[in-house]
PDB file of N, CA, C and O in Angstrom:
ATOM      1  N   MET A   1       0.841  -1.184   0.000  1.00  0.00           N
ATOM      2  CA  MET A   1       0.000   0.000   0.000  1.00  0.00           C
ATOM      3  C   MET A   1       0.879   1.239   0.000  1.00  0.00           C
ATOM      4  O   MET A   1       1.885   1.286   0.708  1.00  0.00           O
ATOM      5  N   ALA A   2       0.519   2.220  -0.769  1.00  0.00           N
ATOM      6  CA  ALA A   2       1.287   3.460  -0.854  1.00  0.00           C
ATOM      7  C   ALA A   2       1.128   4.278   0.425  1.00  0.00           C
ATOM      8  O   ALA A   2       0.065   4.293   1.045  1.00  0.00           O
ATOM      9  N   ASP A   3       2.200   4.951   0.802  1.00  0.00           N
ATOM     10  CA  ASP A   3       2.161   5.858   1.943  1.00  0.00           C
ATOM     11  C   ASP A   3       1.102   6.929   1.670  1.00  0.00           C
ATOM     12  O   ASP A   3       1.083   7.532   0.597  1.00  0.00           O
ATOM     13  N   LEU A   4       0.229   7.157   2.641  1.00  0.00           N
ATOM     14  CA  LEU A   4      -0.902   8.074   2.422  1.00  0.00           C
ATOM     15  C   LEU A   4      -0.466   9.494   2.119  1.00  0.00           C
ATOM     16  O   LEU A   4      -1.083  10.153   1.281  1.00  0.00           O
ATOM     17  N   SER A   5       0.581   9.990   2.775  1.00  0.00           N
ATOM     18  CA  SER A   5       1.007  11.362   2.499  1.00  0.00           C
ATOM     19  C   SER A   5       1.664  11.464   1.122  1.00  0.00           C
ATOM     20  O   SER A   5       1.492  12.467   0.429  1.00  0.00           O
ATOM     21  N   GLN A   6       2.410  10.442   0.721  1.00  0.00           N
ATOM     22  CA  GLN A   6       2.990  10.449  -0.618  1.00  0.00           C
ATOM     23  C   GLN A   6       1.901  10.367  -1.671  1.00  0.00           C
ATOM     24  O   GLN A   6       1.980  11.028  -2.706  1.00  0.00           O
ATOM     25  N   LYS A   7       0.897   9.568  -1.412  1.00  0.00           N
ATOM     26  CA  LYS A   7      -0.229   9.449  -2.338  1.00  0.00           C
ATOM     27  C   LYS A   7      -0.931  10.797  -2.482  1.00  0.00           C
ATOM     28  O   LYS A   7      -1.265  11.214  -3.591  1.00  0.00           O
ATOM     29  N   ALA A   8      -1.149  11.467  -1.369  1.00  0.00           N
ATOM     30  CA  ALA A   8      -1.777  12.790  -1.400  1.00  0.00           C
ATOM     31  C   ALA A   8      -0.884  13.789  -2.136  1.00  0.00           C
ATOM     32  O   ALA A   8      -1.377  14.614  -2.905  1.00  0.00           O
ATOM     33  N   ASP A   9       0.418  13.716  -1.902  1.00  0.00           N
ATOM     34  CA  ASP A   9       1.362  14.617  -2.578  1.00  0.00           C
ATOM     35  C   ASP A   9       1.348  14.401  -4.090  1.00  0.00           C
ATOM     36  O   ASP A   9       1.331  15.362  -4.859  1.00  0.00           O
ATOM     37  N   VAL A  10       1.355  13.135  -4.512  1.00  0.00           N
ATOM     38  CA  VAL A  10       1.346  12.824  -5.943  1.00  0.00           C
ATOM     39  C   VAL A  10       0.036  13.276  -6.573  1.00  0.00           C
ATOM     40  O   VAL A  10       0.041  13.848  -7.663  1.00  0.00           O
ATOM     41  N   LEU A  11      -1.078  13.028  -5.907  1.00  0.00           N
ATOM     42  CA  LEU A  11      -2.370  13.458  -6.427  1.00  0.00           C
ATOM     43  C   LEU A  11      -2.422  14.980  -6.565  1.00  0.00           C
ATOM     44  O   LEU A  11      -2.898  15.498  -7.575  1.00  0.00           O
ATOM     45  N   GLU A  12      -1.938  15.686  -5.563  1.00  0.00           N
ATOM     46  CA  GLU A  12      -1.914  17.150  -5.620  1.00  0.00           C
ATOM     47  C   GLU A  12      -1.023  17.628  -6.768  1.00  0.00           C
ATOM     48  O   GLU A  12      -1.368  18.582  -7.467  1.00  0.00           O
ATOM     49  N   HIS A  13       0.114  16.970  -6.962  1.00  0.00           N
ATOM     50  CA  HIS A  13       1.025  17.309  -8.058  1.00  0.00           C
ATOM     51  C   HIS A  13       0.308  17.118  -9.401  1.00  0.00           C
ATOM     52  O   HIS A  13       0.386  17.978 -10.278  1.00  0.00           O
ATOM     53  N   LEU A  14      -0.390  15.983  -9.554  1.00  0.00           N
ATOM     54  CA  LEU A  14      -1.127  15.725 -10.792  1.00  0.00           C
ATOM     55  C   LEU A  14      -2.194  16.787 -11.027  1.00  0.00           C
ATOM     56  O   LEU A  14      -2.377  17.240 -12.157  1.00  0.00           O
ATOM     57  N   LYS A  15      -2.888  17.183  -9.988  1.00  0.00           N
ATOM     58  CA  LYS A  15      -3.931  18.203 -10.133  1.00  0.00           C
ATOM     59  C   LYS A  15      -3.340  19.560 -10.496  1.00  0.00           C
ATOM     60  O   LYS A  15      -3.924  20.309 -11.280  1.00  0.00           O
ATOM     61  N   LYS A  16      -2.198  19.869  -9.933  1.00  0.00           N
ATOM     62  CA  LYS A  16      -1.567  21.173 -10.160  1.00  0.00           C
ATOM     63  C   LYS A  16      -0.807  21.234 -11.488  1.00  0.00           C
ATOM     64  O   LYS A  16      -0.912  22.215 -12.225  1.00  0.00           O
ATOM     65  N   HIS A  17      -0.038  20.172 -11.790  1.00  0.00           N
ATOM     66  CA  HIS A  17       0.852  20.188 -12.956  1.00  0.00           C
ATOM     67  C   HIS A  17       0.372  19.315 -14.116  1.00  0.00           C
ATOM     68  O   HIS A  17       0.863  19.452 -15.236  1.00  0.00           O
ATOM     69  N   GLY A  18      -0.584  18.421 -13.856  1.00  0.00           N
ATOM     70  CA  GLY A  18      -1.142  17.595 -14.912  1.00  0.00           C
ATOM     71  C   GLY A  18      -0.418  16.301 -15.181  1.00  0.00           C
ATOM     72  O   GLY A  18      -1.018  15.356 -15.694  1.00  0.00           O
ATOM     73  N   LYS A  19       0.885  16.231 -14.843  1.00  0.00           N
ATOM     74  CA  LYS A  19       1.656  15.026 -15.119  1.00  0.00           C
ATOM     75  C   LYS A  19       2.810  14.884 -14.129  1.00  0.00           C
ATOM     76  O   LYS A  19       3.201  15.838 -13.456  1.00  0.00           O
ATOM     77  N   ILE A  20       3.349  13.645 -14.061  1.00  0.00           N
ATOM     78  CA  ILE A  20       4.467  13.382 -13.162  1.00  0.00           C
ATOM     79  C   ILE A  20       5.260  12.183 -13.666  1.00  0.00           C
ATOM     80  O   ILE A  20       4.699  11.260 -14.257  1.00  0.00           O
ATOM     81  N   THR A  21       6.568  12.205 -13.427  1.00  0.00           N
ATOM     82  CA  THR A  21       7.439  11.069 -13.728  1.00  0.00           C
ATOM     83  C   THR A  21       7.989  10.532 -12.411  1.00  0.00           C
ATOM     84  O   THR A  21       7.881  11.178 -11.368  1.00  0.00           O
ATOM     85  N   SER A  22       8.575   9.349 -12.474  1.00  0.00           N
ATOM     86  CA  SER A  22       9.129   8.753 -11.260  1.00  0.00           C
ATOM     87  C   SER A  22      10.243   9.621 -10.672  1.00  0.00           C
ATOM     88  O   SER A  22      10.365   9.721  -9.452  1.00  0.00           O
ATOM     89  N   MET A  23      11.048  10.241 -11.515  1.00  0.00           N
ATOM     90  CA  MET A  23      12.141  11.077 -11.007  1.00  0.00           C
ATOM     91  C   MET A  23      11.592  12.294 -10.256  1.00  0.00           C
ATOM     92  O   MET A  23      12.139  12.681  -9.223  1.00  0.00           O
ATOM     93  N   GLU A  24      10.533  12.889 -10.761  1.00  0.00           N
ATOM     94  CA  GLU A  24       9.905  14.005 -10.053  1.00  0.00           C
ATOM     95  C   GLU A  24       9.340  13.544  -8.708  1.00  0.00           C
ATOM     96  O   GLU A  24       9.464  14.242  -7.702  1.00  0.00           O
ATOM     97  N   ALA A  25       8.724  12.369  -8.702  1.00  0.00           N
ATOM     98  CA  ALA A  25       8.155  11.838  -7.459  1.00  0.00           C
ATOM     99  C   ALA A  25       9.238  11.559  -6.425  1.00  0.00           C
ATOM    100  O   ALA A  25       9.043  11.810  -5.236  1.00  0.00           O
ATOM    101  N   ILE A  26      10.371  11.043  -6.871  1.00  0.00           N
ATOM    102  CA  ILE A  26      11.481  10.765  -5.951  1.00  0.00           C
ATOM    103  C   ILE A  26      12.061  12.075  -5.414  1.00  0.00           C
ATOM    104  O   ILE A  26      12.225  12.239  -4.205  1.00  0.00           O
ATOM    105  N   LYS A  27      12.367  12.999  -6.316  1.00  0.00           N
ATOM    106  CA  LYS A  27      13.007  14.251  -5.910  1.00  0.00           C
ATOM    107  C   LYS A  27      12.096  15.124  -5.042  1.00  0.00           C
ATOM    108  O   LYS A  27      12.551  15.710  -4.060  1.00  0.00           O
ATOM    109  N   ASN A  28      10.822  15.210  -5.401  1.00  0.00           N
ATOM    110  CA  ASN A  28       9.920  16.129  -4.706  1.00  0.00           C
ATOM    111  C   ASN A  28       9.258  15.546  -3.467  1.00  0.00           C
ATOM    112  O   ASN A  28       8.991  16.269  -2.507  1.00  0.00           O
ATOM    113  N   TYR A  29       8.991  14.236  -3.480  1.00  0.00           N
ATOM    114  CA  TYR A  29       8.183  13.649  -2.401  1.00  0.00           C
ATOM    115  C   TYR A  29       8.798  12.421  -1.752  1.00  0.00           C
ATOM    116  O   TYR A  29       8.208  11.858  -0.831  1.00  0.00           O
ATOM    117  N   GLY A  30       9.974  11.989  -2.211  1.00  0.00           N
ATOM    118  CA  GLY A  30      10.595  10.788  -1.664  1.00  0.00           C
ATOM    119  C   GLY A  30       9.821   9.527  -1.990  1.00  0.00           C
ATOM    120  O   GLY A  30       9.980   8.508  -1.318  1.00  0.00           O
ATOM    121  N   ALA A  31       8.987   9.586  -3.014  1.00  0.00           N
ATOM    122  CA  ALA A  31       8.147   8.457  -3.408  1.00  0.00           C
ATOM    123  C   ALA A  31       8.895   7.602  -4.430  1.00  0.00           C
ATOM    124  O   ALA A  31       8.986   7.964  -5.603  1.00  0.00           O
ATOM    125  N   THR A  32       9.424   6.475  -3.980  1.00  0.00           N
ATOM    126  CA  THR A  32      10.230   5.619  -4.858  1.00  0.00           C
ATOM    127  C   THR A  32       9.406   4.585  -5.606  1.00  0.00           C
ATOM    128  O   THR A  32       9.928   3.914  -6.496  1.00  0.00           O
ATOM    129  N   ARG A  33       8.138   4.440  -5.266  1.00  0.00           N
ATOM    130  CA  ARG A  33       7.271   3.461  -5.928  1.00  0.00           C
ATOM    131  C   ARG A  33       6.056   4.156  -6.545  1.00  0.00           C
ATOM    132  O   ARG A  33       4.911   3.898  -6.174  1.00  0.00           O
ATOM    133  N   LEU A  34       6.340   5.034  -7.485  1.00  0.00           N
ATOM    134  CA  LEU A  34       5.269   5.821  -8.108  1.00  0.00           C
ATOM    135  C   LEU A  34       4.227   4.925  -8.766  1.00  0.00           C
ATOM    136  O   LEU A  34       3.034   5.217  -8.695  1.00  0.00           O
ATOM    137  N   SER A  35       4.655   3.846  -9.400  1.00  0.00           N
ATOM    138  CA  SER A  35       3.683   2.981 -10.075  1.00  0.00           C
ATOM    139  C   SER A  35       2.667   2.403  -9.091  1.00  0.00           C
ATOM    140  O   SER A  35       1.503   2.222  -9.447  1.00  0.00           O
ATOM    141  N   ALA A  36       3.087   2.113  -7.864  1.00  0.00           N
ATOM    142  CA  ALA A  36       2.160   1.608  -6.840  1.00  0.00           C
ATOM    143  C   ALA A  36       1.170   2.697  -6.426  1.00  0.00           C
ATOM    144  O   ALA A  36      -0.009   2.417  -6.210  1.00  0.00           O
ATOM    145  N   ILE A  37       1.641   3.913  -6.317  1.00  0.00           N
ATOM    146  CA  ILE A  37       0.762   5.030  -5.976  1.00  0.00           C
ATOM    147  C   ILE A  37      -0.254   5.252  -7.096  1.00  0.00           C
ATOM    148  O   ILE A  37      -1.440   5.454  -6.833  1.00  0.00           O
ATOM    149  N   ILE A  38       0.211   5.213  -8.336  1.00  0.00           N
ATOM    150  CA  ILE A  38      -0.686   5.386  -9.478  1.00  0.00           C
ATOM    151  C   ILE A  38      -1.713   4.256  -9.512  1.00  0.00           C
ATOM    152  O   ILE A  38      -2.888   4.496  -9.790  1.00  0.00           O
ATOM    153  N   TYR A  39      -1.280   3.033  -9.233  1.00  0.00           N
ATOM    154  CA  TYR A  39      -2.209   1.898  -9.178  1.00  0.00           C
ATOM    155  C   TYR A  39      -3.322   2.164  -8.163  1.00  0.00           C
ATOM    156  O   TYR A  39      -4.502   1.986  -8.465  1.00  0.00           O
ATOM    157  N   ASP A  40      -2.938   2.592  -6.961  1.00  0.00           N
ATOM    158  CA  ASP A  40      -3.929   2.879  -5.924  1.00  0.00           C
ATOM    159  C   ASP A  40      -4.882   4.002  -6.356  1.00  0.00           C
ATOM    160  O   ASP A  40      -6.093   3.907  -6.154  1.00  0.00           O
ATOM    161  N   LEU A  41      -4.334   5.049  -6.942  1.00  0.00           N
ATOM    162  CA  LEU A  41      -5.176   6.167  -7.378  1.00  0.00           C
ATOM    163  C   LEU A  41      -6.168   5.724  -8.453  1.00  0.00           C
ATOM    164  O   LEU A  41      -7.307   6.191  -8.484  1.00  0.00           O
ATOM    165  N   ARG A  42      -5.737   4.830  -9.324  1.00  0.00           N
ATOM    166  CA  ARG A  42      -6.620   4.331 -10.380  1.00  0.00           C
ATOM    167  C   ARG A  42      -7.668   3.363  -9.837  1.00  0.00           C
ATOM    168  O   ARG A  42      -8.867   3.553 -10.038  1.00  0.00           O
ATOM    169  N   HIS A  43      -7.200   2.328  -9.149  1.00  0.00           N
ATOM    170  CA  HIS A  43      -8.058   1.195  -8.816  1.00  0.00           C
ATOM    171  C   HIS A  43      -8.779   1.313  -7.479  1.00  0.00           C
ATOM    172  O   HIS A  43      -9.849   0.729  -7.308  1.00  0.00           O
ATOM    173  N   LYS A  44      -8.231   2.037  -6.553  1.00  0.00           N
ATOM    174  CA  LYS A  44      -8.888   2.188  -5.252  1.00  0.00           C
ATOM    175  C   LYS A  44      -9.651   3.499  -5.137  1.00  0.00           C
ATOM    176  O   LYS A  44     -10.678   3.577  -4.463  1.00  0.00           O
ATOM    177  N   ASP A  45      -9.130   4.537  -5.811  1.00  0.00           N
ATOM    178  CA  ASP A  45      -9.728   5.863  -5.671  1.00  0.00           C
ATOM    179  C   ASP A  45     -10.481   6.326  -6.920  1.00  0.00           C
ATOM    180  O   ASP A  45     -11.156   7.355  -6.887  1.00  0.00           O
ATOM    181  N   GLY A  46     -10.374   5.582  -8.012  1.00  0.00           N
ATOM    182  CA  GLY A  46     -11.167   5.862  -9.205  1.00  0.00           C
ATOM    183  C   GLY A  46     -10.691   6.986 -10.108  1.00  0.00           C
ATOM    184  O   GLY A  46     -11.464   7.468 -10.936  1.00  0.00           O
ATOM    185  N   TYR A  47      -9.445   7.419  -9.975  1.00  0.00           N
ATOM    186  CA  TYR A  47      -8.944   8.483 -10.850  1.00  0.00           C
ATOM    187  C   TYR A  47      -8.569   7.909 -12.211  1.00  0.00           C
ATOM    188  O   TYR A  47      -8.046   6.799 -12.311  1.00  0.00           O
ATOM    189  N   ASP A  48      -8.844   8.682 -13.251  1.00  0.00           N
ATOM    190  CA  ASP A  48      -8.481   8.304 -14.609  1.00  0.00           C
ATOM    191  C   ASP A  48      -7.093   8.883 -14.892  1.00  0.00           C
ATOM    192  O   ASP A  48      -6.940  10.089 -15.086  1.00  0.00           O
ATOM    193  N   ILE A  49      -6.096   8.016 -14.911  1.00  0.00           N
ATOM    194  CA  ILE A  49      -4.705   8.437 -15.097  1.00  0.00           C
ATOM    195  C   ILE A  49      -4.144   7.699 -16.299  1.00  0.00           C
ATOM    196  O   ILE A  49      -4.183   6.470 -16.355  1.00  0.00           O
ATOM    197  N   ALA A  50      -3.626   8.445 -17.254  1.00  0.00           N
ATOM    198  CA  ALA A  50      -3.035   7.875 -18.465  1.00  0.00           C
ATOM    199  C   ALA A  50      -1.541   7.684 -18.280  1.00  0.00           C
ATOM    200  O   ALA A  50      -0.897   8.411 -17.523  1.00  0.00           O
ATOM    201  N   THR A  51      -1.000   6.699 -18.979  1.00  0.00           N
ATOM    202  CA  THR A  51       0.436   6.461 -18.988  1.00  0.00           C
ATOM    203  C   THR A  51       0.952   6.730 -20.388  1.00  0.00           C
ATOM    204  O   THR A  51       0.434   6.196 -21.369  1.00  0.00           O
ATOM    205  N   ASN A  52       1.967   7.555 -20.469  1.00  0.00           N
ATOM    206  CA  ASN A  52       2.606   7.874 -21.733  1.00  0.00           C
ATOM    207  C   ASN A  52       4.087   7.534 -21.610  1.00  0.00           C
ATOM    208  O   ASN A  52       4.719   7.881 -20.612  1.00  0.00           O
ATOM    209  N   THR A  53       4.638   6.870 -22.600  1.00  0.00           N
ATOM    210  CA  THR A  53       6.072   6.569 -22.598  1.00  0.00           C
ATOM    211  C   THR A  53       6.803   7.706 -23.289  1.00  0.00           C
ATOM    212  O   THR A  53       6.481   8.082 -24.417  1.00  0.00           O
ATOM    213  N   ILE A  54       7.802   8.250 -22.584  1.00  0.00           N
ATOM    214  CA  ILE A  54       8.591   9.340 -23.159  1.00  0.00           C
ATOM    215  C   ILE A  54      10.061   8.945 -23.167  1.00  0.00           C
ATOM    216  O   ILE A  54      10.501   8.146 -22.340  1.00  0.00           O
ATOM    217  N   ALA A  55      10.810   9.502 -24.096  1.00  0.00           N
ATOM    218  CA  ALA A  55      12.244   9.246 -24.204  1.00  0.00           C
ATOM    219  C   ALA A  55      13.004  10.384 -23.536  1.00  0.00           C
ATOM    220  O   ALA A  55      12.745  11.557 -23.805  1.00  0.00           O
ATOM    221  N   VAL A  56      13.944  10.029 -22.665  1.00  0.00           N
ATOM    222  CA  VAL A  56      14.783  11.014 -21.991  1.00  0.00           C
ATOM    223  C   VAL A  56      16.230  10.547 -22.037  1.00  0.00           C
ATOM    224  O   VAL A  56      16.503   9.359 -22.208  1.00  0.00           O
ATOM    225  N   LYS A  57      17.149  11.485 -21.884  1.00  0.00           N
ATOM    226  CA  LYS A  57      18.560  11.113 -21.794  1.00  0.00           C
ATOM    227  C   LYS A  57      18.890  10.772 -20.357  1.00  0.00           C
ATOM    228  O   LYS A  57      18.506  11.495 -19.437  1.00  0.00           O
ATOM    229  N   ASN A  58      19.610   9.660 -20.157  1.00  0.00           N
ATOM    230  CA  ASN A  58      20.047   9.320 -18.808  1.00  0.00           C
ATOM    231  C   ASN A  58      21.363  10.035 -18.501  1.00  0.00           C
ATOM    232  O   ASN A  58      21.864  10.801 -19.323  1.00  0.00           O
ATOM    233  N   ARG A  59      21.909   9.787 -17.334  1.00  0.00           N
ATOM    234  CA  ARG A  59      23.114  10.512 -16.926  1.00  0.00           C
ATOM    235  C   ARG A  59      24.329  10.192 -17.781  1.00  0.00           C
ATOM    236  O   ARG A  59      25.332  10.903 -17.717  1.00  0.00           O
ATOM    237  N   TYR A  60      24.257   9.134 -18.579  1.00  0.00           N
ATOM    238  CA  TYR A  60      25.352   8.765 -19.473  1.00  0.00           C
ATOM    239  C   TYR A  60      25.130   9.277 -20.893  1.00  0.00           C
ATOM    240  O   TYR A  60      25.940   9.025 -21.785  1.00  0.00           O
ATOM    241  N   GLY A  61      24.031   9.994 -21.093  1.00  0.00           N
ATOM    242  CA  GLY A  61      23.724  10.540 -22.405  1.00  0.00           C
ATOM    243  C   GLY A  61      22.979   9.592 -23.314  1.00  0.00           C
ATOM    244  O   GLY A  61      22.748   9.907 -24.481  1.00  0.00           O
ATOM    245  N   HIS A  62      22.597   8.432 -22.801  1.00  0.00           N
ATOM    246  CA  HIS A  62      21.841   7.468 -23.590  1.00  0.00           C
ATOM    247  C   HIS A  62      20.345   7.733 -23.453  1.00  0.00           C
ATOM    248  O   HIS A  62      19.878   8.243 -22.435  1.00  0.00           O
ATOM    249  N   ILE A  63      19.619   7.381 -24.483  1.00  0.00           N
ATOM    250  CA  ILE A  63      18.163   7.540 -24.469  1.00  0.00           C
ATOM    251  C   ILE A  63      17.534   6.388 -23.696  1.00  0.00           C
ATOM    252  O   ILE A  63      17.842   5.221 -23.938  1.00  0.00           O
ATOM    253  N   SER A  64      16.659   6.727 -22.771  1.00  0.00           N
ATOM    254  CA  SER A  64      15.893   5.748 -21.999  1.00  0.00           C
ATOM    255  C   SER A  64      14.414   6.104 -22.112  1.00  0.00           C
ATOM    256  O   SER A  64      14.055   7.276 -22.217  1.00  0.00           O
ATOM    257  N   ASN A  65      13.579   5.101 -22.090  1.00  0.00           N
ATOM    258  CA  ASN A  65      12.135   5.314 -22.091  1.00  0.00           C
ATOM    259  C   ASN A  65      11.622   5.216 -20.662  1.00  0.00           C
ATOM    260  O   ASN A  65      11.944   4.275 -19.937  1.00  0.00           O
ATOM    261  N   ILE A  66      10.813   6.204 -20.265  1.00  0.00           N
ATOM    262  CA  ILE A  66      10.238   6.203 -18.925  1.00  0.00           C
ATOM    263  C   ILE A  66       8.745   6.489 -19.034  1.00  0.00           C
ATOM    264  O   ILE A  66       8.259   6.978 -20.054  1.00  0.00           O
ATOM    265  N   ALA A  67       8.030   6.170 -17.953  1.00  0.00           N
ATOM    266  CA  ALA A  67       6.598   6.439 -17.915  1.00  0.00           C
ATOM    267  C   ALA A  67       6.353   7.840 -17.383  1.00  0.00           C
ATOM    268  O   ALA A  67       6.999   8.288 -16.435  1.00  0.00           O
ATOM    269  N   GLU A  68       5.414   8.513 -18.009  1.00  0.00           N
ATOM    270  CA  GLU A  68       4.934   9.799 -17.533  1.00  0.00           C
ATOM    271  C   GLU A  68       3.421   9.629 -17.322  1.00  0.00           C
ATOM    272  O   GLU A  68       2.690   9.278 -18.249  1.00  0.00           O
ATOM    273  N   TYR A  69       2.974   9.879 -16.107  1.00  0.00           N
ATOM    274  CA  TYR A  69       1.574   9.704 -15.762  1.00  0.00           C
ATOM    275  C   TYR A  69       0.875  11.051 -15.818  1.00  0.00           C
ATOM    276  O   TYR A  69       1.410  12.060 -15.360  1.00  0.00           O
ATOM    277  N   SER A  70      -0.331  11.056 -16.387  1.00  0.00           N
ATOM    278  CA  SER A  70      -1.077  12.310 -16.457  1.00  0.00           C
ATOM    279  C   SER A  70      -2.523  12.082 -16.055  1.00  0.00           C
ATOM    280  O   SER A  70      -3.117  11.042 -16.341  1.00  0.00           O
ATOM    281  N   LEU A  71      -3.066  13.074 -15.390  1.00  0.00           N
ATOM    282  CA  LEU A  71      -4.446  13.035 -14.946  1.00  0.00           C
ATOM    283  C   LEU A  71      -5.347  13.407 -16.113  1.00  0.00           C
ATOM    284  O   LEU A  71      -5.177  14.455 -16.735  1.00  0.00           O
ATOM    285  N   VAL A  72      -6.317  12.529 -16.404  1.00  0.00           N
ATOM    286  CA  VAL A  72      -7.261  12.767 -17.487  1.00  0.00           C
ATOM    287  C   VAL A  72      -8.467  13.488 -16.892  1.00  0.00           C
ATOM    288  O   VAL A  72      -9.047  13.039 -15.904  1.00  0.00           O
ATOM    289  N   ASN A  73      -8.835  14.603 -17.502  1.00  0.00           N
ATOM    290  CA  ASN A  73      -9.950  15.408 -16.974  1.00  0.00           C
ATOM    291  C   ASN A  73     -11.282  14.815 -17.305  1.00  0.00           C
ATOM    292  O   ASN A  73     -12.315  15.371 -16.933  1.00  0.00           O
TER     293      ASN A  73
END
């Protein structure tokens, strides 16, 4: 189960900014299991959250694909 304060923080972030990545969740809220929080928000709380795969450069300059979650209005 996701930590309740982290879940609230992620939900507030989604409402304010529209989207979030795992790196943002780690840096801003200490939430290392964003996918679990998103699962809870979708399946337990009924939020419609989309997953989009985006390409980013990692610290070595290589392209990596990561998930970006966005709140669907």
